Backbone as a printed PyTorch tensor [residue, N CA C, xyz], in Angstrom:
tensor([[[ 31.9010,  14.8350,  12.5160],
         [ 32.1150,  14.9100,  11.0760],
         [ 30.8520,  15.4600,  10.4100]],

        [[ 31.0190,  16.4670,   9.6050],
         [ 29.8790,  17.0810,   8.9190],
         [ 29.3470,  16.1370,   7.8530]],

        [[ 28.0260,  16.0770,   7.7390],
         [ 27.3870,  15.2630,   6.7130],
         [ 26.9290,  16.1770,   5.5940]],

        [[ 27.1960,  15.7560,   4.3810],
         [ 26.7690,  16.5240,   3.2240],
         [ 26.0580,  15.6290,   2.2320]],

        [[ 25.0080,  16.1670,   1.6360],
         [ 24.3160,  15.5270,   0.5230],
         [ 24.4420,  16.4880,  -0.6520]],

        [[ 24.5730,  15.9200,  -1.8360],
         [ 24.6930,  16.7250,  -3.0460],
         [ 23.5330,  16.4030,  -3.9760]],

        [[ 22.9330,  17.4350,  -4.5370],
         [ 21.8930,  17.2960,  -5.5610],
         [ 22.5910,  17.5820,  -6.8820]],

        [[ 22.7090,  16.5320,  -7.7150],
         [ 23.5020,  16.6330,  -8.9320],
         [ 22.7060,  16.1670, -10.1550]],

        [[ 23.0260,  16.7290, -11.3220],
         [ 22.3550,  16.2580, -12.5310],
         [ 22.8280,  14.8550, -12.8800]],

        [[ 21.8990,  14.0290, -13.3830],
         [ 22.2390,  12.6650, -13.8260],
         [ 21.3940,  12.3710, -15.0530]],

        [[ 21.9500,  12.6320, -16.2210],
         [ 21.1880,  12.5040, -17.4560],
         [ 20.0640,  13.5230, -17.4570]],

        [[ 18.8280,  13.0620, -17.6690],
         [ 17.6620,  13.9480, -17.6410],
         [ 17.0230,  14.0210, -16.2590]],

        [[ 17.6260,  13.3480, -15.2920],
         [ 17.1100,  13.3260, -13.9200],
         [ 18.0680,  14.0630, -12.9930]],

        [[ 17.6880,  14.0750, -11.7130],
         [ 18.5250,  14.6580, -10.6660],
         [ 18.7410,  13.5980,  -9.6110]],

        [[ 19.9500,  13.5260,  -9.0900],
         [ 20.3000,  12.5090,  -8.1020],
         [ 20.6930,  13.1560,  -6.7800]],

        [[ 20.4490,  12.4070,  -5.7000],
         [ 20.9310,  12.7760,  -4.3710],
         [ 22.1050,  11.8550,  -4.0860]],

        [[ 23.2590,  12.4610,  -3.7870],
         [ 24.4430,  11.6800,  -3.4810],
         [ 24.9760,  12.0740,  -2.1140]],

        [[ 25.5070,  11.0990,  -1.4050],
         [ 26.1870,  11.3580,  -0.1470],
         [ 27.6490,  11.6360,  -0.4590]],

        [[ 28.1950,  12.6630,   0.1550],
         [ 29.5990,  13.0180,  -0.0620],
         [ 30.4770,  11.8050,   0.2180]],

        [[ 31.4000,  11.5270,  -0.7090],
         [ 32.3320,  10.4270,  -0.5300],
         [ 31.8790,   9.1000,  -1.1130]],

        [[ 30.6490,   9.0330,  -1.5970],
         [ 30.1340,   7.8020,  -2.1930],
         [ 29.9760,   7.9780,  -3.6960]],

        [[ 30.2130,   6.9050,  -4.4430],
         [ 30.1070,   6.9660,  -5.8950],
         [ 28.6720,   6.8440,  -6.3860]],

        [[ 27.9080,   5.9420,  -5.8120],
         [ 26.5400,   5.6810,  -6.2660],
         [ 25.5500,   6.6550,  -5.6260]],

        [[ 24.5640,   7.1150,  -6.3870],
         [ 23.5530,   8.0080,  -5.8020],
         [ 22.6530,   7.2790,  -4.8180]],

        [[ 22.1580,   8.0170,  -3.8360],
         [ 21.1960,   7.4880,  -2.8660],
         [ 19.8400,   7.2970,  -3.5310]],

        [[ 19.4870,   8.2270,  -4.4210],
         [ 18.1930,   8.1830,  -5.1030],
         [ 18.2350,   9.0670,  -6.3410]],

        [[ 17.2580,   8.8490,  -7.2430],
         [ 17.1170,   9.6580,  -8.4470],
         [ 15.7040,  10.2200,  -8.5110]],

        [[ 15.5680,  11.4400,  -9.0750],
         [ 14.2890,  12.1440,  -9.0890],
         [ 14.0860,  12.8520, -10.4240]],

        [[ 12.8230,  13.0720, -10.8250],
         [ 12.5660,  13.7090, -12.1150],
         [ 12.8930,  15.2000, -12.1420]],

        [[ 12.9150,  15.8530, -10.9740],
         [ 13.1970,  17.2900, -10.9250],
         [ 14.2460,  17.5990,  -9.8610]],

        [[ 14.8940,  18.7370, -10.0370],
         [ 15.8580,  19.1870,  -9.0430],
         [ 15.1630,  19.4720,  -7.7130]],

        [[ 13.9780,  20.0550,  -7.7600],
         [ 13.2470,  20.3800,  -6.5330],
         [ 12.9140,  19.1180,  -5.7350]],

        [[ 12.5160,  18.0530,  -6.4260],
         [ 12.1980,  16.7940,  -5.7400],
         [ 13.4580,  16.2050,  -5.1050]],

        [[ 14.5750,  16.2750,  -5.8110],
         [ 15.8350,  15.7650,  -5.2700],
         [ 16.2890,  16.5870,  -4.0650]],

        [[ 16.1230,  17.8960,  -4.1410],
         [ 16.5020,  18.7650,  -3.0260],
         [ 15.6570,  18.4610,  -1.7890]],

        [[ 14.3610,  18.2750,  -1.9690],
         [ 13.4710,  17.9530,  -0.8460],
         [ 13.8700,  16.6280,  -0.2010]],

        [[ 14.1990,  15.6300,  -1.0200],
         [ 14.6030,  14.3200,  -0.4970],
         [ 15.9130,  14.4350,   0.2620]],

        [[ 16.8660,  15.1810,  -0.2800],
         [ 18.1550,  15.3540,   0.3880],
         [ 17.9720,  16.0100,   1.7550]],

        [[ 17.1190,  17.0260,   1.8180],
         [ 16.8770,  17.7170,   3.0910],
         [ 16.1710,  16.8000,   4.0870]],

        [[ 15.2300,  16.0090,   3.6230],
         [ 14.5100,  15.0830,   4.5130],
         [ 15.4730,  14.0310,   5.0710]],

        [[ 16.3290,  13.5140,   4.2270],
         [ 17.2890,  12.5020,   4.6950],
         [ 18.2580,  13.0850,   5.7060]],

        [[ 18.7680,  14.2870,   5.4340],
         [ 19.6840,  14.9140,   6.3840],
         [ 19.0000,  15.2040,   7.7120]],

        [[ 17.7580,  15.6440,   7.6680],
         [ 17.0230,  15.9050,   8.9140],
         [ 16.9220,  14.6230,   9.7340]],

        [[ 16.6490,  13.4960,   9.0750],
         [ 16.5350,  12.2090,   9.7620],
         [ 17.8830,  11.7170,  10.2870]],

        [[ 18.9640,  12.1610,   9.6590],
         [ 20.3100,  11.7390,  10.0470],
         [ 20.9820,  12.7030,  11.0190]],

        [[ 20.2780,  13.7330,  11.4550],
         [ 20.8410,  14.6520,  12.4290],
         [ 21.3890,  15.9460,  11.8650]],

        [[ 21.0570,  16.2660,  10.6250],
         [ 21.4430,  17.5480,  10.0440],
         [ 22.7280,  17.5020,   9.2480]],

        [[ 22.9730,  18.5860,   8.5280],
         [ 24.1650,  18.7160,   7.6920],
         [ 23.9330,  19.7380,   6.6040]],

        [[ 24.6830,  19.6220,   5.5310],
         [ 24.6030,  20.5790,   4.4250],
         [ 24.1020,  19.9050,   3.1580]],

        [[ 23.2020,  20.5870,   2.4610],
         [ 22.7790,  20.1690,   1.1230],
         [ 23.4670,  21.1010,   0.1380]],

        [[ 24.2350,  20.5180,  -0.7660],
         [ 24.9210,  21.2750,  -1.8180],
         [ 24.1350,  21.0580,  -3.1080]],

        [[ 23.6350,  22.1260,  -3.6850],
         [ 22.7920,  22.0470,  -4.8750],
         [ 23.6240,  22.4620,  -6.0860]],

        [[ 23.7660,  21.5460,  -7.0260],
         [ 24.5600,  21.7840,  -8.2200],
         [ 23.6560,  22.2150,  -9.3660]],

        [[ 24.1990,  22.9850, -10.2720],
         [ 23.4760,  23.3610, -11.4800],
         [ 23.6530,  22.2970, -12.5470]],

        [[ 23.0410,  22.5050, -13.7060],
         [ 23.1620,  21.5500, -14.8110],
         [ 24.6020,  21.3860, -15.2730]],

        [[ 25.4350,  22.4040, -15.0150],
         [ 26.8490,  22.3270, -15.3960],
         [ 27.6810,  21.5570, -14.3760]],

        [[ 27.0550,  21.0970, -13.2860],
         [ 27.7550,  20.3280, -12.2620],
         [ 28.3870,  21.1490, -11.1650]],

        [[ 28.4250,  22.4660, -11.3310],
         [ 29.0320,  23.3290, -10.3130],
         [ 28.0380,  23.6360,  -9.2000]],

        [[ 28.5440,  23.7550,  -7.9780],
         [ 27.6860,  24.0950,  -6.8500],
         [ 27.1470,  25.5050,  -7.0670]],

        [[ 25.8080,  25.6380,  -7.0070],
         [ 25.1940,  26.9500,  -7.2050],
         [ 24.5440,  27.4620,  -5.9270]],

        [[ 24.3360,  26.5580,  -4.9500],
         [ 23.6860,  26.9550,  -3.7020],
         [ 23.9840,  25.9080,  -2.6420]],

        [[ 23.8000,  26.2840,  -1.3940],
         [ 23.9940,  25.3890,  -0.2710],
         [ 22.9820,  25.7500,   0.8000]],

        [[ 22.5230,  24.7490,   1.5260],
         [ 21.5500,  25.0120,   2.5790],
         [ 21.8450,  24.1040,   3.7680]],

        [[ 21.7980,  24.6610,   4.9740],
         [ 22.0120,  23.8980,   6.1940],
         [ 20.6960,  23.3150,   6.6690]],

        [[ 20.7400,  22.0350,   7.0180],
         [ 19.5830,  21.3570,   7.5990],
         [ 19.8830,  21.1950,   9.0820]],

        [[ 19.0150,  21.7180,   9.9310],
         [ 19.2310,  21.6940,  11.3790],
         [ 19.3500,  20.2630,  11.8790]],

        [[ 20.1510,  20.0590,  12.8750],
         [ 20.9600,  21.0260,  13.6230],
         [ 22.3720,  21.1460,  13.0940]],

        [[ 22.5310,  21.2810,  11.7960],
         [ 23.8500,  21.4290,  11.1790],
         [ 24.5620,  22.6690,  11.6710]],

        [[ 25.7340,  22.9040,  11.1540],
         [ 26.5710,  24.0240,  11.5920],
         [ 26.4300,  25.2000,  10.6370]],

        [[ 25.3890,  25.9860,  10.8390],
         [ 25.1480,  27.1730,  10.0090],
         [ 26.2880,  28.1640,  10.2250]],

        [[ 26.7400,  28.7870,   9.1580],
         [ 27.8000,  29.7700,   9.2840],
         [ 27.2730,  31.0160,  10.0100]],

        [[ 28.1820,  31.8360,  10.4390],
         [ 27.7980,  33.0390,  11.1820],
         [ 27.1920,  34.1030,  10.2760]],

        [[ 27.3730,  33.9830,   8.9640],
         [ 26.7650,  34.9380,   8.0450],
         [ 25.3130,  34.5620,   7.8140]],

        [[ 24.4710,  35.5420,   7.6500],
         [ 23.0420,  35.3280,   7.4860],
         [ 22.7540,  34.7070,   6.1250]],

        [[ 22.0080,  33.6030,   6.1140],
         [ 21.5890,  32.9510,   4.8770],
         [ 20.2880,  33.6080,   4.4370]],

        [[ 20.3350,  34.4010,   3.3830],
         [ 19.1550,  35.1350,   2.9310],
         [ 18.3130,  34.3680,   1.9260]],

        [[ 18.7730,  33.2150,   1.4670],
         [ 18.0340,  32.4480,   0.4710],
         [ 17.0800,  31.4330,   1.0880]],

        [[ 17.3880,  30.9100,   2.2750],
         [ 16.5750,  29.8210,   2.8470],
         [ 16.1000,  30.1540,   4.2510]]])
């Protein structure tokens, strides 16, 4: 089963949420800090996908944390 973490806006902060759970794992003052935490947690859990949402709540980017299942297309952003 693929593991996903989502970096989502939460008021004036950013939260890291695990897919399928209602409560955030953690809250951070910046999106960058939340993204770093999400990637660190996934690395410790064996990899997966980080879905990064914009302020509007829509997914704006995604990044695979090894040894997740990177798609066959080249990821030019990360």
